[in-house]
C-alpha positions in Angstrom: 0.0 0.0 0.0 2.7 2.5 0.9 4.9 1.2 -1.9 2.2 2.3 -4.4 2.0 5.7 -2.8 5.8 6.1 -2.8 5.9 5.0 -6.4 3.2 7.5 -7.5 4.9 10.3 -5.6 8.3 9.5 -7.0 6.9 9.2 -10.6 5.1 12.5 -10.3 8.3 14.2 -9.0 10.3 12.7 -11.8 7.7 13.8 -14.4 7.7 17.4 -13.0 11.5 17.5 -13.0 11.6 16.3 -16.6 9.1 19.0 -17.7 10.9 21.7 -15.7 14.4 20.9 -17.2 13.2 21.5 -20.8 13.2 25.1 -22.0 9.8 26.5 -23.1 9.2 26.2 -26.9 8.7 29.4 -28.9 5.7 29.7 -31.0 6.4 30.3 -34.7 3.7 32.9 -35.2 1.4 35.1 -33.3 -1.6 33.3 -34.8 -0.8 30.1 -33.0 -0.2 32.0 -29.9 -3.7 33.4 -29.9 -5.2 29.9 -30.4 -6.9 28.5 -27.3 -5.0 26.0 -25.2 -6.3 22.5 -25.1 -8.1 21.4 -22.1 -6.4 18.1 -21.8 -4.0 17.9 -18.8 -0.3 17.3 -19.4 1.2 14.0 -18.4 2.8 15.5 -15.3 -0.6 17.0 -14.2 -2.2 13.6 -14.8 0.4 11.8 -12.6 0.0 14.4 -9.9 -3.8 14.1 -9.9 -3.5 10.3 -9.8 -1.1 10.5 -6.8 -3.4 12.9 -5.0 -6.4 10.7 -5.6 -4.4 7.6 -4.4 -3.5 9.5 -1.2 -7.1 10.6 -0.6 -8.3 7.0 -1.1 -5.7 5.6 1.2 -6.6 8.2 4.0 -10.3 7.1 3.5 -9.4 3.4 4.2 -9.1 2.1 0.6 -6.0 0.2 -0.4 -4.9 0.1 -4.1 -4.7 -3.3 -5.7 -4.0 -4.4 -9.3 -6.2 -7.1 -10.5 -6.1 -8.4 -14.1 -4.3 -5.2 -15.1 -6.9 -2.9 -13.7 -6.4 -0.7 -10.7 -9.0 -1.3 -8.0 -9.3 0.3 -4.6 -10.4 -2.2 -1.9 -11.9 -1.6 1.5 -11.5 -4.2 4.3 -14.6 -3.8 6.5 -15.8 -6.0 9.3 -19.0 -7.9 8.5 -21.8 -7.7 10.9 -21.9 -10.9 13.2 -18.5 -12.1 12.0 -14.9 -11.6 12.7 -13.9 -12.3 9.1 -13.4 -9.0 7.3 -15.4 -8.3 4.1 -13.3 -7.1 1.2 -15.1 -4.8 -1.2 -13.3 -3.5 -4.3 -14.2 -0.5 -6.4 -13.0 1.2 -9.6 -11.4 4.7 -9.2 -14.7 6.3 -10.5 -16.7 4.5 -7.8 -14.3 5.5 -5.1 -14.6 9.2 -6.2 -18.3 8.9 -5.9 -18.1 7.3 -2.5 -15.7 10.0 -1.3 -18.0 12.7 -2.5 -21.0 11.2 -0.8 -19.1 10.9 2.5 -18.1 14.5 2.3 -21.6 15.6 1.6 -22.8 13.6 4.6 -20.0 15.2 6.7 -21.2 18.6 5.6 -24.8 17.8 6.3 -24.0 16.5 9.8 -21.8 19.5 10.5 -24.8 21.8 9.9 -27.1 19.9 12.3 -28.0 21.7 15.4 -29.5 20.7 18.7 -33.2 20.5 19.3 -35.0 23.8 19.5 -34.7 25.4 23.0 -31.8 23.3 24.1 -28.7 25.3 25.1 -30.3 28.6 24.3 -30.4 31.4 26.9 -28.7 29.2 29.4 -31.3 26.5 29.4 -30.5 22.9 29.2 -32.5 19.9 28.0 
């Protein structure tokens, strides 16, 4: 688990160093300079985004695993009534959705207040 994170961080650092070591290319004409830039991220940005996502997933309790050439993020959760952990694996897209849902729940719970009248004007329930 930490090996994958170390690899992703080192790969992103190497990609950034490789991009930074090359001088910027000059555009041949002003017409091409005025053209809009493409919205596709550079390979270095893609590697950094993957490393950030992998770090978020690991902090949320998912461990990256490669199965049949596909990267999956697995969660080892205890099963109700059993001591045998249940392993559930998700694709990166599914993990993003799960993390977004958890964040929305966190925000909704943070906005919850006590029952009306409790704790106001020195009163207690």
